[in-house]
N, C-alpha and C positions, 0 to 999 in steps of 0.2 A: 445751486444756484445758493438754497439758508443759506446749507457751513460758507459759503463764500461771503454771503456778506455778514459774519457772524466773525468769522477770521480779518476782513477788513477790519470793521469795523475796533476793534479788540484792534486792532495796526495802529491806527489811529489814535486811542486813546495812549496805546502803550509809549506812544513819539511825547506824552505828560512825562510818565516816570523816567524815560532818557532824560530828560530837562529836568528831572529831580533830581536823580540819579546822578547828575555834574555836581546840583545843592548840596547836599551828602559831601563831595567830600575836593571841590575846591577850599577849601583850608589845606587838606593837608599838603596842598601845591604853594601857598605862601604861606603859610607859617614861617618855615627858614628866611621870607624875606622881612614879615614884617614885623618881624625879628629880630633882624638884623642890624647896623648902622650904617647899611646904606636903602633900605625900607625902603620904598614908594609914596609911605604918604606923611604926614607934615611931623611927627614922632616917630620912636618905639614902639610896639605894644610893651606892653608887662604884662610878667605871667598868665594873673592874672583874666589878661583879655585873651592872648592866644586860647585859655581854656575857655573863657566863654564861646569865642569865635565859634567854635567845634561845638560845643554844644547848644546852637543858635540854632539851625536844622531843628530841632529838637521841640529845644524851648519852644519855638516857632510853631509846631504842630499844638503845643498843651495849651496853643492859645484858642486856636483855629478849631480845631476838631469838636467842641463843645457846643460851637457852630456850624459846626457839618450838619448835623442834622437835621434840623430845625432848618434850615435858608434847601437843604436836601428835600424834605416834604414843605416846601414854602413855593422857588424858587422851579424846582422839578432839578431829575436827574443832572443833565446838560447843560444848562446855563448856573449849574453850581461850580461843576468841571472849570465852563468858561470859564466863570471869577474868581475862579484856584489859578486860573494861565494866567487871566493878568498879575496879580500879585510879584509872582515868578515877571515879571517882564516890566515889573516899577521896579519891582529891588534890584535889580537889573540896572536899570536906569541911573538910578542914585550913586549906586558902585563905580560905575564908567566916568560917573558924571564928579564928586567929586573926592577928593584925595585926601580923606582927614577921617584918622580915626572913629570920631562914634559915627560920622558917615559914614565908615565903612558898615559896622557894629550895625550899622543900622538898616542899612542899604540889602543884607547879607539876612538879614531880621525878618526884615517883609520876603524875600526870594524862602525865607527856611516858614514865613504861616505857607507856603503849596504846598511845606511835605503834609500833608492831610489827608494829600493825595496819597497815600498809602493805605486811607479806610474810605477815601469812595473810588476808586479806578475799581478796585472786588468787589465789592458790592452790585457796583454800577453790569460791569460784569456781570456778575453772579444771577442778572434782574434778568435777564435779556438772551443768554445764551442756553440751548436745553443739556439739558440731563447726562444724554452720554460721553458732549465736549462740553460740561460743566468746570472740573478739575485743571484739564488742560488747558485751557480757553486764561483762568484767571489765575494759577500760575503760571502760563504763558505773555502778561504783560508783564511778569512778577520780570521777568530777564535783562529787560531794558532798566534794571535798573538797575544790573552788577556794569551795559554794556556805554549807560554816563561811566557810571564811576572810569573807567576807565577812558571815556575820553577824557575827561576831567583832571587826571593823572595825562595823557599828550597832550592836553594846553598848557599842562605846568610846564613847557620842554616848549611856551610863544613870550612872544613879554608883556608883561604886566597889562596894559592897558589893548596891546591884540584879542589876550584869552575873555579879557571881560567884553568887547566886542564882541568877540563869535560867541557868548553867554547870550549874548543878551537878540545876541539875532536870533537864535539855538530858540530861545523863549517867545521870541515873534511870532517864528511857521506853528511855531503849539497851538500859540491861540488861535493862528487861524485855522490849521485844524477844526481844533472840536466843532468849527461851525459846520462839520456834516455831521453830527452823530444823532441819532434821533433816542427819541426819548427812552423811557426805560417802561414798558408794560405795565409792569407793578406800581407805577407808579399813576401810572394814567387813570389804573380802574381805579387806583385810595381816593381821588378826584371823580369819579363818577365815569369817568369815558372809557365808557366799557369799549364804542368806535375803534377809538383811534389806536385803541390798546386792540383789540384785532388787527389791525391793519400793520402795525406794524410785531404784531408775531410771525403773523404774513412776508412781511418780507422780508423777516430777519429768519424764516422757517424756509422763506425760497417758494410758498401754497400760494391760494386764490384766498383772501379771506370764510369766505362760502366751505374754505378744507373743514372736515370733521378736525381737526390735527390742531388748530384755530383755537373751537370751542372745546376740546377737550380743557388744553392747554387756557384756556378761561376760567375754569371750571376748578382747575388749580388752584387758580392766585384768588377768588373767590374762597375757599377752601381753605390755604393759606389767613386771609384775612379775618375770617371766621374759628377764630380757630375753635375743635374743642378738647375742655381743662384736661388734662386724664386727673379724676381720682377725685373729679368734683364733678361733672359734667351728668347730670343724670339723662336718665333715656325718651326725656321726655323730650331736653332740648336739642336730643342727638337727630331725633327727627321734627328738627327745625332746624331745614339750613340757614334759611336767612333771621335767625335771629340776632337781636342787633345787639340786645347786652355787649358782648363785647368792646362793642370799641365805645365805646359809654365808660371803659373803665380807665382809672390815672398808670400811669404807669410802676407806680406799691399796688392799684390791689392785683394790676397783670399781673406781675412778678411771686405775690403771694398765693395769687388760683393755681401757681404754673409755676409744676414742680419741674417735672422739664424746661420751662425756663431758666429755674435757677439753673439747676446741672448743669444747662450745657452753658449758661455762664463762668459757671460756675471752674469750666474747664478751658474756654481757651482763656479765661485770665490764668492759670496752670502750663500752659501751653503756650503767653504772652513772656511769663517768668521765662517761662527756657528760653526764648528769643532775644530777650535782654542778656540773662547771669553766663549764655554759654558762653557770648564774650568774641562775638567778632564783628564788634560795630567799635572792639576798638582798635580793628588791625586796620579795617575799612576806611573811617577816618582819619586816623592818626599810622597810614597804609604807612609814607614815606619816616617818618623822623619816627619809627616802628625796626621801618627796615634797614636802616642806619644805624639804632642802636644794635639789633637782631645779627643781622648782615650786615656785617660796616665791607668787606672785600667788595660785592654785587653797587654797581650802579642802582640806588631810590629809585629813581624813575621806571628804571627795565625792573623789580621788582615791582614797583605798587599795577606796572600797567598785566606781569603777568599772574596777578592775584587778581585784576580784572578778569580776562581770560580766564580764570576757575574756573570763578563764580556764573562766568556764562554760561559753562560747558554746565554747571550741575547745575543751570537752572535751566536748563534742557534738558539734559539727565531728567528729572520732577516730572517738567512736562512731557516723556515718554513714558515715563511711569507711575502718572500719582491718579493715570485715571484706570492706567492699568490693573499694578499691582494693589494699591489704593493707597488707604492718607496714611493708619491704623500703625501699616507696616514701615514707613518711607520712618516716621517718626521712631520706630522701634530700634531699626538698623542703626541708623546715622546718625543716632545719639551714641549708639553703643560702640561704632568711631571715631567717635569725636574727640569723646570720650579720653578710649586709645588714644587720640595725637595727641588731645591739651597733656596728657601723663609727657611723650615721646620732647614734644619740645618745651614744658616747665620744663621737666629738665637739660635736658639738654641746652639752654639758656643761662638752665645755672651750675651747668659745673663742664659744658666746652668736651662732651664724652667724642663725639666725632666732626668732621670739619662743616665748614662758615655754612661748604651749601646746604648741610642736611637742617641744616635749622630753614629754610627756604623752605624744602621738598616739602615737610614738618605744616609750614605755615598754609604752604597749599592744600596740605593732605586736610588739616586741618578743617579751609572756608568752606573747600567741597564738602565733608559728606555733612558741616554747620549748612550750609542753603540746598542738599539732600532735606534739611530737618523740618529746624524750631525754624530758619528763615526763611518759607515761603509756604506747609503746610498749618499752620497759625495761621494765616490772611487766609488761606482758602475755606478750613471749617471753618472764620466765620465771618469768611460771606459767606458759607448756603447754609448754618447750622438754628439759625432766628426765622419766631414767625417776624410779617411783615411790620404788628402792631409794636411786637415791642424789637424789632433789628434797630434801627435809627438807634435805640438807647444803652444796646446791648454792646453792643458799638460800639459806640463813644469810648463808652466805662474800657471798652476793653485794648484799646487806642491811647485815652490820656496815661492810661497803666503803663503801656509799652514803651508809649513817650517822656512821659517822666525819671521812666529807667535808663529810658538813652542818655537822659540829658546829666542824671545819678554817674551813671557808668563814665562819661568823658570826660564831666570836670571832674572825678574823684581821681580821670585816670594817672595824671601827670605827678602828681605829688601821692597817690600808693606805690609811684613804678624807684620816686624820690629816695622812700623809706625803705622799702624791703626788694624793693630790686622787679624786672622782667618776672624773670621764670613761674617762683610763689603765684603769681596773678594766676596763670595758667593750668595749675590744683586746682585749685577754686569753681576753672571755668569745667574743672572734667565730675570733681565732684559734682556741679547743676548737672552733668551729664544724668552721671546714674543717678541717682532717683529722678529726671524725668524718663528714662525706660523702666526702671520702676513702677511710675506712677501710668506713662502708657500704653506698657504691660498686664496693671490688672481693671482696669474703668474708661480708659478711650476706645468711645466704641467706631465703629468703622462707615461712613458714609458715601461713598462710591459708590455715583451712578443713580440716586434716592434722591426726594422731591423732598418741601421742606414740612409738613407732615409726616412724610416718614422717619425722617430723622429726627426729628420730634417726637416721636414716640417708643426710639430707641435712648430717653434717657425719663420714657415711663417711672415707676415702682411695676412690679414682682410681676402686682395683680391687678395692671392697669397693661398693659402687658399683655394679658393674656385675656379680656375680659375682650369679647367680637365686638 
């Protein structure tokens, strides 16, 4: 019963990932229409506006992610996610109502504000799932992003206005589903609502509130809320579990005092650098134009749908392996494979040494291996390795960096392709994959099945790790 409750809650919140995935790839279906003389808008979009359209979801996330942490701690996880879903309803309503370039950009920007769900959902899921399935569930909700991509590509076959009304309907249904969710037990504990937190834990574990397991999880949350700092905490402080000093620390003081948190934040930024510059984002957002350029003999819609299907299978592959093989091996081996396929793809595009269908195959393998590593693991890691007092700040910094990188890559992609061609870009992606492999092999710890206080201990200095 407990596992079922957790899985069902993850399925509900996954629906929002699905609708956000549709937003991410919507530009791919409309770019050709907006840039042609037969545009459905009041005028043809300029090249700058087309580039801006592709990057708007990332730019929207840059605007909302700094606020998400504050709203998370003010309204709670459930109602923050509900508000994010409402942004999609508002944005699609504007796109459906007006057929002007400016209104379309504004409406799509508002829907793009919901892209902060990339931060919100893994954090929320990681706070109510038990350790044995936390990695699977956190990765599992991310499966719905590529499902949304595929659905978005298929919607491109519909008439423009029909497609937009379908998107609006999906966002309305998603908003209604969010009312099913229960609040995070960690948030309830931060607000001093221990009884309510125990009830939520009991519900998600399928046991009675009086069960000893509920008491142990409450104690784990209390330890996470009152951490013992590495290299600083005295033996006297360790013997005082109710010490409230940590709660009065500012974010800067917390970072200054906790070496393990600084190292965890550095790891998070490096992993998100891999997610940005290993390059799959350009294939995702510009799928139809890219396939049209790289594989002109194939239907662009078919190529794009197959791309989404490949990513769905890759995400399911990660769901299966993340709690059995672990996070570190997936990052290392997937980065090696992604580098190989990026070089093969770049050389094939540049020199055409094989038939066109080989180009499509290399694109699919490139995206598959990316998703099994840099496309999933950074999100899983950031949801589980930060202490509650610093979690909002650390995840906000990480995701701001991520979406700033996405916006930059998407905005400069078209000009760079025009200047140097498509093939050499993938050599750069391959270089990033090699650097990721080296870093993860030497410096990335394993977090599979560990509580946050144990994970933080792995980031401590050797002296602190050996301390009893």
